[in-house]
C-alpha positions, 0 to 999 in steps of 0.5 A: 317330181319337182327339183331345184337344179344348178343351171347357171353357177354364179352369184346368187343375184343371178339366180343360178337355180331353176325349178324343174320337173324330173323323173323319180329316181329308181333305187339301185341295188343296195339303195333306198328311195326316200321321199324327202320331207326337209333338206337343210341348206349348207354353205357347201350348197352355196359354194356349188350354186355360185361355182366356187365348187363347180358342179360335177355334172350339168343340172346338179340337184344340190342338198345333203342334209336330207330327212325323209321316209323310205318309200322303196328299196333296191335289191340286197337291202336289209335292216330297213322298211318302208316308212322308216325315217332316215337321214342322207348326209354329205358323204354318199359312199367311199371305195372301202379298199384304198389305203385311206379306207383300210386304215379308217380314214374314209374321209380321205378316200380319193374315190368318195362320192358326195350327195348334191355334188357327184349325185343328185341331192335333197332339193327335190321331192325324192332322192336315193341313198346307199343303205350303208350310208343312211343314218337313223336320226335320234327320235328326240329331234324333229325333221327340221332339227335333224336336217342340220345335224347331218352335215353342219353338226357332223362336220363341226363335231369333227372340227372340234376333234381336230382342234384337240380341245379338251374339257376345261379348255378355252375354245375360239369359234370364228363364224357362228352359223349352222355348224358353229352353233351346234359345235359350240353346244357340244363343246360347252357340254364337255366343260369347254369355255367357248368364245365366239367371234363373228360379224353378225350382231344377231349371231353374237346374241344367239351365242350368248343365249346358248351359253357361250362365255363371250361374243365379239366381232370377227376380227376382235382379239378373244378375251383370253388366250385360246387352247384351240379355235375352229374357223367356220367362216370361209374367210382366209383373212381370219386365219392369221387373226385366229392364229394370233389368238392362240396360246402356246401349243394351240391348234386352229382347225379350218372347218370349211370345204372352201376358203378364200386366199390366206394372207401371208403368215408371220412365223414368229407371230402366228406359228412359233411356240408350237401353234398348229394349223389343220384342215378338216376334210369331210367326215367318216361314218364313225364321226356321224354315228358318234355325233348323233349318239352324243347329241341324243344323250346330251341334247342340243338346241337346234336353231332353224329358219324354215323356207317353203320348197318354192323359196330354196333359191331365197334360202341360199341368197339369205345364207350368202348375206348372213341373214339366216339365224342358225340353219336354213331348212327347206320344207319339201313334203309339207 
């Protein structure tokens, strides 16, 4: 099979990926073999390609927003049949027995395994996934639309919950890419007034088209004090900016797995009056199930930019330069 691998982690202008031939993987006990139809392009893939998150093994196949069809199964798999459409997401497995797993905080499991980082992912013609962590995507969405839901959507959903935003509240969204444009629609459906702050003029227009209350520059002050904010852009300089935009008792949730250094904060200006700063780490299986159920009941518009399989490296380069509208999706088995 053909697969893209991270051969030389570094800036995208150095072309860190190589297109290679690999043997089709064999599904282990409890696993599904999936023919990959499409794979979304996540900013985490970019961090792995560029070395911000060093690959866990040489020649890693990135990609964890995978949509495909079951073509084989290992032993002890029930509930799936060949031909079923499934989704493969970022979290591949957790231990199930550590204190975090026992209390339901599986996203904090120190023994968790991640698709496209610990184990080869979806920038390939075939991939495997434990059946226990395979998702059944809502039928109302096409393959291209499902792909970004599987990470960008789920992480954005958890970030909203971590921010504590409530119906009728005022939410700031910093950065407006794949995850943010989905999270904003979930918030709007919950009667939240959303203000987008991002450097891209095209993204600002998309935000308004999707029903956001306002759209300004990344470093602008929001038009009103915010009850909560989510930082999607991996830019530490925006942390004090976003905190300064919060009303008393507001919370800023940082949604990324990687963030550049945060500059010094002023306690009086940024944190006093019970403003809170929280991080978001991966997601639980419950987050994924809840999000997919919610967007099935309350449909969202998934904006995608398609790329052919041979242009996976270009898709990452475009993401690095904010040239992608919505979510980039690599079309593989087409």
